[in-house]
N, C-alpha and C positions, 0 to 999 in steps of 0.2 A: 433587411431590416439592419439598425444601427447598438452599438456593444463596449459599453469601456471596456476597457484591459486590468490586467493584474497581472505582473506592476505596471505593464506596460507593454504595448506589441513589439515586440524583440525577436530572434535566430532562435531555437528554441523551442522554448515550452511555456502558453504563458494562459490565462487563466480571460476572459470575455462573461458579462452577464450586458443583462437591454435596462434594469431598475434597483433606482438604492432598494428597495422590494426585498425583491433574492437576492442583493449583496448581502442583505442584511441575513441569509438564512442559515440554517444547520448546515446546511448542503455546500451551501458555498466556503465556509468556514471549512470545511473536508476537502471539497475543492485545491485549499492553500498549500496543506502540507504535503498534496499532493505536488504540486507545482513544485513549492520545496518546504526542506524541514526547517529549517534556520531559526525559524521563527528572530529573524532581525529588528532592530529596531525597525528601519524604514519598514517591511514590510506591517510589523505593528500600527508604526500609524497608518500605511495604507488603508489598512483596515478600521481605521475611523471614519468620518463623518468630512471631516478637510481627507481625508485620503478618495472617497467617495469622486472631492469635487477637484481631486487634483488628476483622477482616472476618469470626467468626465468633458475635462479639454479637451483631447484627439478620437476618436470614435474609427469604434474597427466595423467595417463593413459589409456583413455574407449574406445569397440568399439565403433564409426561410425555411421548414415545412411550414410554416404558418404562421402567419405575420398576430395572428389573433390571443398570443401565447406569448409569454412570458419565457427563456432560459438564463444557464448557466452555461458553461461548457470550457472546457479544455484544447488548446491548440499545438499541437506540436507539428512545427513545421509546416507542409502538410495537410497533412491527417487534424481532421476535425468529431469531435463530438460533441451533441445537447444533449441539453438535460431540457427537457419539456416539465417546466410548473404551475401549479396550484396550490394556489392562499400558500407556495414560500415554501412547497412540499413536492418534489421532483415524481414525475407516472407515467414517462415514457424517456425514453437513451434514443438518439437518433447522432447514427452515423451515416457518414459521406462516402458515400462507395463511387462503382465504376459509374464515367460519364457523372460522377457531381451531384447522381440521387444519390436521394438523404434518406435511409435503411431504418423500419423504426423496431422498437425493441421496447419492451415492461422493463420498469425500473424495479429491481428484484431486491431491495434494501440496501441500507447504511452500511459505510465503511467498519472493520472492527477495532480501531486507532483511531478515534478524531481530532487525539493533544496531545502529545508526550510529556505526559508527568506520573509522576509513582502514584498518582490517588490514582488517573484512567487508566491506568497499569493493571491498578490489586484489582479495579474493576471491572474490568474484565477479563482478569487472568483463567476464573472459569468458563468462561467459551473460550477462551483460546487452548485450554486444556480439551475442551467438549468438538474444538476442528483438527486439533490432533486426534485425538482417537479416535473420531468418523475419520481420517481422511490416514491415521496408521493401518488401522481396517479394511479400505478401500485398497489398499497399496498391496496386501497381502494374497488378492486374490488377485491385482491389476501385471500385467507386464508392464504397463506406463507410471511413471510420474507426472502431476504438475506443471510441473516444467518450470511455475511463473511464483509460484509459495509466497507472498508475503502478504503482512498486514493490508493491501492496496485492495490485494485480490480475495478476503475471506469477508462477505459478510452476511450481514445480520434479517433477518427478515419480517418482514408483520408476528410472527409469533414466534422471535430471537430463535426462528430455527436457523444451520448453517448455511450459507451458500457458496459455491468456487464457482469462478470463474476468470471468464482470461487464460485459460492453458495452451502453454505450449507442452505440450505431447511431451514426450518421448522418450527409448528407456535407461533406465538408470541403477543406480544405486537405491534403495526404500528408504535409504538414512536423505537421498540430495535434499528431496524437499525442507526437508527440518535442519538441513548446514545452510536452505539460500534462506529456510526464512526467518531464523540466527540473524546468518550475518548480513542482511538487508536490513532490519531492524537495530543490529547495532550498527553500521554505518549514520539510518537517521538518528538517533542516541546522540552517536559522536558530534552529529554536524547540527544538532538544537544548540542554540544559543541561550535557553531560558528553562534547559535543568542541568542540576550539579552534579558531579564527575559521581559522589558519591549514593546518587537518588540513579544513575545507570546504571551502577557495583549493583544496585538490591536490581533492577527489572534482572538487567541480564543473570543474575544468581536465579533467581525464580523460574525465567526461563529452558537456563541451561537446567536446572532441578525437574522439569514439567518436561521436555526431551526424553530426559533419561527414565522419567515414570510414565511417560507412553511406549514411549518403543520399546523396553521391558527384554535388557544386554543384562542376558544373565553372568558375564564374566567381561573381562577387557578385552581379550583375546576380539570373542562376538565381535564387542563393538570397535575393533581395529582394521577385521576386515572386511566389517560393510564400509568403513570407514575407506579403506582402500580400491573400494568398490565405484565409490564416488565418481563420472567425467567429468570433468568442467566444461560448459559447455561455452563456446568461442563468441555468444553475443549474451550478455546478463545487464542486469539494471543497479552493479556493482561498480565500482572504480574500477574503472581499462591499468589500473596496474600489475603486480607477479597476483597469478589469481592466487596459485601457487598459497599465497600464502595463507587468506582467508577457508583453507582446508586446513591448514599449518597450527594455526590456532584454535578454531575451533576444537581439534579433537585432543591438540592437545589439553583444553580449562574437559571437556570430559573424559578421557581417558583419567584426570589425577583422582574427578569426582568417583567412577565408577573404584579408584582404584581406596580411595578414604570410605567406603563403603567394602569391604571386600574384609 
């Protein structure tokens, strides 16, 4: 089957889709911020009817599980993930496995955050808090953290239930997943061209308060102790710079907030 590419066929990550109908779907819009949080002028142009015409010029062809359906998908190097669409809604997830064989999975739900705005964050804050509370409760009896705890791996099901996906479980501090969620979300906000610094700071301030409320550290020393037990993995979705700087930044701002409450 032939696909259009977004923004284009390239090394690294790009999106694919089979028709204008699915190009305009809610889920394809969600995939756009997964491919890049920048929301640049070029990306916004490509997300219009003109962009659809551009994308139609050069096609990307792959064998699909069933050519009778429409698809949107993500290509990451040699890895392909397709979402089978019916009436502009994803129904199944297809992952390319060993020997280029497709593995079918149920589609569980939409990602927690669909756009980087203060309004979207405020609308989803109660759900973020609910997800944090559920995860913190699980960690108190589980020896393993999620390992890739981002707003893309927290889904909302049909009944608005919280679903965690794509675990990269390993032993670590119970605080690791919340540190990672915060750092990854902060990185996305800072890369986004269409959100103001003021709104970014308001979001981060609220997110910090939520982490402290859910994780419920009684004093500064218990928080610092838990922070010191965080082990930074070799591979993650954050920029490959001095990894310790992420932890220093996270612990500094939360220690200051704990200090203000004492």
